[in-house]
C-alpha positions as CSV (number, residue, x, y, z in Angstrom):
1,M,48.8,-75.6,-6.6
2,I,47.3,-72.3,-5.7
3,E,45.9,-71.8,-2.4
4,V,42.3,-70.7,-2.3
5,P,42.9,-67.9,0.3
6,G,45.5,-66.4,-1.8
7,V,43.2,-66.3,-5.0
8,V,40.4,-64.8,-2.8
9,E,42.7,-62.1,-1.4
10,G,44.1,-61.1,-4.8
11,F,40.5,-60.9,-6.2
12,L,39.6,-58.6,-3.3
13,R,42.6,-56.4,-3.9
14,F,41.5,-56.1,-7.6
15,L,38.0,-55.1,-6.6
16,E,39.4,-52.6,-4.1
17,K,41.7,-50.9,-6.7
18,L,38.8,-50.9,-9.3
19,G,36.5,-49.2,-6.7
20,G,39.2,-46.7,-5.8
21,K,39.6,-45.6,-9.4
22,T,35.8,-45.2,-9.8
23,I,35.7,-43.1,-6.8
24,E,38.5,-40.8,-8.1
25,I,36.7,-40.4,-11.3
26,A,33.4,-39.4,-9.7
27,E,32.5,-35.8,-9.3
28,A,31.1,-36.0,-5.9
29,P,33.6,-36.9,-3.1
30,V,32.7,-40.0,-1.1
31,R,34.2,-40.7,2.3
32,R,35.9,-44.1,2.5
33,M,38.2,-45.9,4.9
34,P,42.0,-45.6,4.3
35,S,43.6,-48.6,2.7
36,R,46.1,-49.3,5.4
37,E,45.1,-51.5,8.4
38,L,43.7,-49.5,11.4
39,T,43.4,-50.3,14.8
40,V,40.0,-50.6,16.6
41,R,40.6,-47.3,18.4
42,E,41.7,-45.4,15.2
43,R,38.6,-47.0,13.3
44,L,36.3,-45.6,16.2
45,E,37.8,-42.2,16.1
46,L,37.5,-42.2,12.2
47,L,33.9,-43.0,12.3
48,K,33.4,-40.4,15.1
49,R,34.9,-37.7,12.8
50,M,32.8,-38.8,10.0
51,R,29.7,-38.6,12.0
52,E,30.4,-35.1,13.2
53,E,31.1,-34.0,9.6
54,I,27.9,-35.3,8.4
55,E,26.0,-33.7,11.3
56,K,27.7,-30.4,10.6
57,E,26.7,-30.7,6.9
58,K,23.1,-31.4,7.9
59,E,23.1,-28.3,10.3
60,S,24.5,-26.1,7.6
61,E,21.9,-27.3,5.1
62,E,19.1,-26.9,7.7
63,E,20.3,-23.3,8.6
64,K,20.4,-22.4,5.0
65,F,17.0,-23.7,4.4
66,I,15.7,-21.7,7.5
67,E,17.5,-18.5,6.4
68,E,15.8,-18.9,2.9
69,A,12.5,-19.4,4.4
70,I,12.8,-16.3,6.9
71,E,14.0,-14.2,3.9
72,W,11.1,-15.2,1.8
73,R,8.8,-14.7,4.7
74,E,10.1,-11.2,5.3
75,K,9.5,-10.4,1.7
76,T,6.1,-11.6,1.9
77,I,5.2,-9.8,5.1
78,Q,6.8,-6.5,3.7
79,R,4.4,-6.5,0.8
80,P,1.1,-4.7,1.3
81,L,-2.0,-6.8,2.3
82,S,-3.9,-5.1,-0.6
83,D,-1.3,-6.3,-3.0
84,R,-1.3,-9.8,-1.7
85,I,-5.1,-10.0,-1.8
86,A,-5.2,-8.6,-5.4
87,E,-2.6,-11.0,-6.6
88,S,-4.4,-14.0,-5.2
89,F,-7.7,-13.0,-6.6
90,L,-6.2,-12.2,-10.0
91,K,-4.5,-15.7,-10.0
92,Y,-8.0,-17.5,-9.9
93,F,-10.1,-15.1,-11.9
94,R,-7.9,-13.6,-14.4
95,G,-10.2,-13.9,-17.4
96,P,-13.1,-12.1,-15.8
97,V,-11.0,-9.5,-14.2
98,E,-9.3,-8.7,-17.6
99,S,-12.8,-8.4,-19.3
100,L,-14.0,-6.0,-16.5
101,S,-10.9,-3.9,-16.6
102,K,-11.3,-3.2,-20.4
103,S,-14.9,-1.8,-19.6
104,I,-13.6,0.7,-16.7
105,K,-12.5,4.0,-18.5
106,G,-10.1,6.3,-16.9
107,L,-8.8,4.0,-14.3
108,D,-5.2,4.1,-15.6
109,E,-5.1,7.9,-15.3
110,D,-6.6,7.8,-11.8
111,L,-4.0,5.4,-10.6
112,Y,-1.2,7.5,-12.1
113,R,-2.4,10.7,-10.6
114,A,-2.8,9.0,-7.1
115,N,0.7,7.5,-7.4
116,I,-0.7,4.0,-6.9
117,L,1.9,1.8,-8.6
118,M,-0.4,-1.1,-9.3
119,P,-1.4,-2.5,-12.9
120,K,-5.0,-1.9,-13.8
121,E,-5.9,-5.5,-13.9
122,K,-4.5,-6.0,-10.4
123,Y,-6.4,-3.1,-9.0
124,V,-9.7,-4.4,-10.5
125,A,-9.1,-7.6,-8.9
126,L,-8.7,-5.6,-5.6
127,M,-12.0,-4.0,-6.3
128,L,-13.8,-7.1,-6.6
129,A,-12.0,-8.8,-3.5
130,V,-12.9,-5.7,-1.5
131,G,-16.6,-5.9,-2.8
132,I,-17.0,-9.6,-1.8
133,I,-15.4,-9.0,1.6
134,S,-17.9,-6.2,2.2
135,A,-20.7,-8.4,1.0
136,I,-19.8,-11.1,3.6
137,L,-19.4,-8.7,6.5
138,T,-22.7,-6.9,5.8
139,F,-24.6,-10.2,5.3
140,I,-23.2,-11.3,8.7
141,V,-24.2,-8.0,10.3
142,G,-27.7,-8.6,9.0
143,L,-27.8,-12.1,10.6
144,I,-26.5,-10.6,13.8
145,I,-29.2,-8.0,14.1
146,A,-31.9,-10.8,13.3
147,L,-33.0,-9.6,9.9
148,P,-34.7,-12.1,7.6
149,I,-32.5,-14.0,5.3
150,D,-33.7,-12.2,2.3
151,M,-33.0,-9.0,3.8
152,S,-29.6,-10.0,4.9
153,M,-28.8,-11.1,1.4
154,L,-30.0,-7.8,-0.1
155,L,-27.7,-6.0,2.6
156,G,-24.9,-8.3,1.3
157,V,-25.5,-7.2,-2.2
158,L,-25.5,-3.4,-1.2
159,G,-22.3,-4.1,0.7
160,F,-20.6,-5.5,-2.5
161,I,-21.9,-2.5,-4.5
162,F,-20.7,0.0,-1.9
163,G,-17.2,-1.7,-1.6
164,F,-16.8,-1.9,-5.4
165,I,-17.8,1.8,-6.0
166,Y,-15.7,3.0,-3.0
167,M,-12.5,1.2,-4.5
168,R,-13.3,2.7,-8.0
169,F,-13.3,6.3,-6.6
170,Y,-10.6,5.6,-4.0
171,P,-7.7,6.7,-6.4
172,K,-9.4,10.0,-7.1
173,S,-9.8,10.7,-3.4
174,V,-6.0,9.8,-2.9
175,W,-5.2,12.1,-5.8
176,K,-7.2,15.0,-4.2
177,R,-5.6,14.4,-0.9
178,R,-2.1,14.7,-2.5
179,V,-3.1,17.9,-4.3
180,E,-4.2,19.3,-1.0
181,E,-0.9,18.3,0.6
182,V,0.9,19.9,-2.2
183,E,-1.0,23.3,-2.0
184,K,-0.4,23.4,1.7
185,A,3.3,22.8,1.5
186,L,3.9,25.0,-1.6
187,P,4.5,28.4,0.2
188,Y,7.3,26.7,2.2
189,V,8.7,25.0,-0.8
190,L,8.9,28.2,-2.8
191,R,10.7,30.0,-0.1
192,H,13.0,27.2,0.2
193,M,13.8,27.4,-3.7
194,A,14.0,31.3,-3.6
195,S,16.5,31.3,-0.8
196,L,18.7,28.7,-2.8
197,L,18.4,30.8,-5.9
198,N,19.5,33.8,-4.1
199,A,22.5,31.9,-2.9
200,G,23.6,31.2,-6.4
201,I,22.3,27.7,-6.8
202,G,20.7,26.8,-10.0
203,L,16.8,26.0,-10.4
204,A,17.5,22.2,-11.2
205,E,19.8,21.9,-8.0
206,A,17.0,23.8,-6.1
207,M,14.5,21.1,-7.2
208,V,16.8,18.3,-6.2
209,S,17.2,19.9,-2.8
210,V,13.4,19.9,-2.3
211,S,13.1,16.3,-3.5
212,K,15.6,15.5,-0.8
213,A,13.9,17.4,1.9
214,D,10.9,16.5,4.1
215,Y,8.1,18.1,2.3
216,G,6.0,14.9,1.9
217,V,4.1,14.7,-1.3
218,V,5.8,17.8,-2.8
219,S,9.3,16.0,-2.3
220,E,7.9,12.9,-3.9
221,E,6.6,14.7,-7.0
222,F,9.7,16.9,-7.4
223,A,11.7,13.5,-7.2
224,M,9.6,12.2,-10.2
225,V,10.2,15.6,-12.0
226,V,14.0,15.1,-11.5
227,Q,13.7,11.5,-12.5
228,E,12.0,12.6,-15.8
229,M,14.8,14.9,-16.5
230,H,17.4,12.2,-15.9
231,K,15.6,9.9,-18.4
232,G,16.1,12.5,-21.1
233,S,13.1,14.9,-20.8
234,S,13.5,18.5,-21.0
235,F,13.0,20.7,-17.9
236,E,9.8,22.3,-19.6
237,D,8.3,18.9,-20.4
238,A,9.0,17.5,-17.0
239,L,7.3,20.6,-15.2
240,T,4.5,20.5,-17.8
241,K,3.9,16.9,-16.9
242,F,3.8,17.7,-13.1
243,E,1.2,20.4,-13.8
244,E,-1.0,18.1,-15.9
245,K,-0.8,15.4,-13.0
246,M,-1.8,17.7,-10.3
247,K,-4.4,19.8,-12.1
248,S,-4.2,22.5,-9.4
249,D,-4.6,26.2,-10.0
250,M,-1.8,26.9,-7.6
251,V,0.6,24.5,-9.2
252,S,-0.3,25.8,-12.6
253,R,0.4,29.3,-11.5
254,V,3.8,28.3,-10.2
255,V,4.9,26.3,-13.2
256,K,3.9,28.9,-15.7
257,Q,5.7,31.7,-13.6
258,I,8.8,29.5,-13.5
259,L,8.7,28.8,-17.3
260,R,8.0,32.5,-18.2
261,A,10.9,33.6,-16.0
262,L,13.3,31.1,-17.7
263,K,12.0,32.1,-21.2
264,F,11.8,35.9,-21.0
265,G,14.2,36.5,-18.0
266,G,13.5,38.0,-14.6
267,N,14.5,37.5,-10.9
268,L,12.9,34.2,-10.3
269,A,13.8,34.2,-6.6
270,D,11.6,37.5,-6.0
271,I,8.8,36.0,-8.0
272,L,8.9,32.8,-5.9
273,Y,8.9,34.9,-2.7
274,K,5.8,36.9,-3.9
275,M,3.8,33.9,-4.9
276,A,4.6,32.2,-1.5
277,D,3.3,35.3,0.3
278,E,0.2,35.4,-1.9
279,F,-0.6,31.6,-1.3
280,S,-0.2,32.1,2.6
281,F,-2.6,35.1,2.5
282,E,-5.1,33.2,0.6
283,Y,-4.8,30.2,3.1
284,R,-5.5,32.5,5.9
285,I,-8.6,34.0,4.2
286,K,-9.9,30.4,3.7
287,L,-9.1,29.5,7.3
288,M,-11.3,32.3,8.6
289,D,-14.3,31.2,6.3
290,Y,-13.8,27.7,7.5
291,V,-14.1,28.7,11.2
292,Q,-17.4,30.3,10.4
293,K,-18.8,27.5,8.6
294,I,-17.6,25.1,11.5
295,N,-19.8,27.0,13.9
296,G,-23.0,26.2,12.1
297,I,-22.1,22.6,11.3
298,S,-21.1,21.9,14.9
299,F,-24.6,23.0,16.2
300,V,-26.2,20.5,13.7
301,Y,-23.7,17.8,14.8
302,M,-24.7,18.2,18.5
303,F,-28.4,18.2,17.5
304,M,-28.1,15.0,15.4
305,T,-25.8,13.2,17.8
306,V,-27.3,14.2,21.2
307,V,-30.6,15.8,21.1
308,M,-32.3,13.8,18.3
309,P,-31.6,10.3,19.7
310,T,-33.0,11.4,23.0
311,L,-36.1,12.9,21.5
312,L,-36.6,9.7,19.5
313,I,-36.3,7.5,22.5
314,V,-38.9,9.7,24.4
315,V,-41.2,9.5,21.3
316,I,-41.0,5.7,21.0
317,L,-41.6,5.3,24.9
318,A,-44.7,7.7,24.7
319,G,-46.1,6.0,21.6
320,S,-45.5,2.5,23.0
321,I,-47.3,3.5,26.2
322,F,-50.3,5.0,24.4
323,M,-50.5,2.0,21.9
324,K,-49.7,-0.4,24.7
325,R,-47.3,-2.1,22.4
326,L,-43.8,-1.4,20.9
327,V,-44.2,1.3,18.0
328,I,-40.8,0.0,16.7
329,N,-39.6,-3.6,17.1
330,L,-36.2,-4.4,18.6
331,S,-34.5,-5.0,15.4
332,G,-35.6,-1.8,14.0
333,M,-34.3,0.2,17.1
334,I,-30.9,-1.6,16.7
335,V,-30.8,-0.5,13.2
336,I,-31.5,3.1,13.9
337,F,-29.3,3.4,16.9
338,L,-26.4,1.4,15.8
339,L,-26.3,2.1,12.1
340,G,-28.6,5.3,11.4
341,F,-27.2,7.9,13.8
342,P,-23.5,6.7,13.5
343,T,-23.9,7.0,9.7
344,L,-25.4,10.6,10.1
345,S,-22.5,11.4,12.5
346,F,-20.0,10.1,9.7
347,I,-21.7,12.2,7.1
348,I,-21.4,15.3,9.1
349,I,-17.8,14.7,10.1
350,M,-17.0,14.1,6.5
351,M,-18.7,17.5,5.5
352,I,-16.6,19.1,8.1
353,K,-13.5,17.5,6.7
354,R,-14.3,18.5,3.1
355,A,-14.9,22.1,4.2
356,E,-11.4,22.2,5.5
357,P,-9.4,24.7,3.5
358,R,-6.6,23.6,1.3
C-alpha cells in the first residue's frame, strides 16, 4: 500500500521539475531558490543578495530615467524662447496660421536674407503670438493708469497691431543690420584675402580662411558660399547668390571685380587692396558727416527731454492756478510724462542710430 506522504512528495517533485522547465524556456530570467536544501542562514543571505540586486536594478532604472529627463530638459532649454512660443501657437492654431501665411507676400525672401532659419508658417505663428502678448500688456497698462475699460481695450488692439507689424518688418531690419556689419568688416576681409593671395593661396582657400576667422556676419556668409560650392554650385553662381542676398553696392562691386579678374585675368590681390582703401576712405567721409548731424540732433534731444518737460510742468501749474483747477487730469499727466516724452526720446535715439554711417 502506497503511503500518502510519498505520493505527495512525488507530486511536488513533478511540479518542481515542470516549473524549472518552464522557467528555462521563458525569455526573461527569473530568480528562484536553488533546489538543494539550504540552512536558515544561507536562505537569509540569499534573500539579502536578491534584495540588493533588486534595489540596484531599481536605482539604475531611476538614474536612467533621470538622465533622459535631464537631457530632454537641456534640449528644451537650449531652444530659443521664440521658437518654443511659435511651435506651441502653431500646434493649436495651424489652420488659421497657414491661411494667413499664404496672404503675406515676400516673407520667405525676408527670412532668407535675415538668415532666420524658421519656416514661414512658424514665423507667422510667432507674429500672432507676439501681437497677442503685446495686446495683453498694453491692456494691463491702460488699466494701471486708470483709463476707461473701452480705452484700455482700444489700447490693447493698438498693441496687437503694433506687435504684429513689428514682427512682420523685423526680418528686414535684421537683414539691414547684417548688411551694415558686412560693409563695416569688408575692408578688413579684403585685406585678409589679398594677403593670402599674395602668399600664393588660391581664392577658394582664402574664402575658407575668412569663413573660419572671426569677422562676424561676413564669416557666416562666406561659410554659406563655401557650402554652396560643396553642394555642387560653381564659384560664380555661389558669389552671385551672395550678391543677390545682400543687395549692397559695396558687395556688388567686390563680387563684380572678383569675377572680372577671374574671367579676364589681372592681379586680384592688388585689386582687393585698392578696394579696401576706397571703402575705408568712404567710411571716414561718412563718419565726418555723421558727427556734424549729431551736433544738431543732440540739441533737439536735450530740448525734448529736459527743457520741454520742465516748461510743460510750469505751464500746467500756472494754468491750474489761474483756472483754480487742474488743466490736465492726473491720468493725462501720467500718459504724457510716462509714455509721451519717453516715446519722443526713443524716436530721437532711433534717428541718431539710423544716421550712423555704415
